[in-house]
KELOMI-716594 format. One record per residue (C-alpha): residue in one letter; x, y, z negated. Coordinates in steps of 0.02 Angstrom, whole numbers, padded with zeros to 5 digits, always signed. Each point is the difference from the previous one (the first is absolute). Last residue first. Layout:
aXYZ/...
END
This chain:
p-03974+02768+07461/v-00142-00106-00098/t-00163+00004+00085/i-00159-00072-00097/g-00101-00112+00120/g-00079-00104-00134/p+00146-00117-00015/l+00149+00103+00025/l+00058+00062+00174/h+00190+00042+00029/f+00079+00140+00079/p+00143+00018+00120/v+00059+00179+00046/d+00005+00047+00185/l+00108+00158+00000/r-00035+00139+00131/e+00133+00117+00029/l+00002+00168-00076/m-00063+00145+00097/p+00134+00120+00065/l+00057+00152-00104/g-00035+00169+00062/l-00005+00087-00172/i-00181+00036+00015/t-00045-00174+00063/d+00092-00083-00136/s-00091+00118-00127/l-00156-00064+00093/r+00028-00185-00028/e+00054+00018-00188/a-00153+00112-00036/m-00114-00120+00088/m+00069-00137-00097/m-00023+00103-00169/v-00179+00037+00052/v-00041-00190+00031/a+00084-00051-00164/n-00102+00131-00104/l-00161-00027+00089/n-00044-00162-00087/s-00091-00104+00113/s-00153+00030+00108/a+00104+00112+00110/i-00089+00161+00062/c-00019+00012+00183/p+00084+00137+00117/m+00129+00046-00146/i+00040+00184-00006/s-00065+00035-00162/a+00105-00134-00080/d+00156+00107+00000/v+00129+00065+00110/d-00055+00163+00088/r+00110+00100+00106/l+00010+00186+00031/g+00142+00079+00119/e-00142+00064+00129/i-00168+00005-00056/g-00127-00035+00136/r+00010-00193-00029/v+00077-00061-00157/r+00155-00093+00032/g-00011-00172-00092/a+00109-00101+00140/a-00156-00088+00055/d-00089+00167+00037/t-00091+00097-00127/v-00183+00073-00013/a-00073-00149+00106/f-00193+00058+00046/p+00040+00036+00180/d+00097-00173+00030/s+00077+00012+00169/d+00170+00053-00072/t-00002-00162-00110/g-00050-00009-00182/m+00036+00046-00167/
END
């Protein structure tokens, strides 16, 4: 996944495969950088976002959710 100026990007930001009309790719293979966390949550988020893009829905507004730090730096949502 990348910008139009990136010659190595196979898909654009909407998951459309370059050079093949009507084909989209929505899985971990289009991630520009692999996350160091569990990939399941990241791929589900990408699928939700790209499905909204395919349906023409607007992005959800940002939510600032408070979190608390426990002793030792552990975060709890």
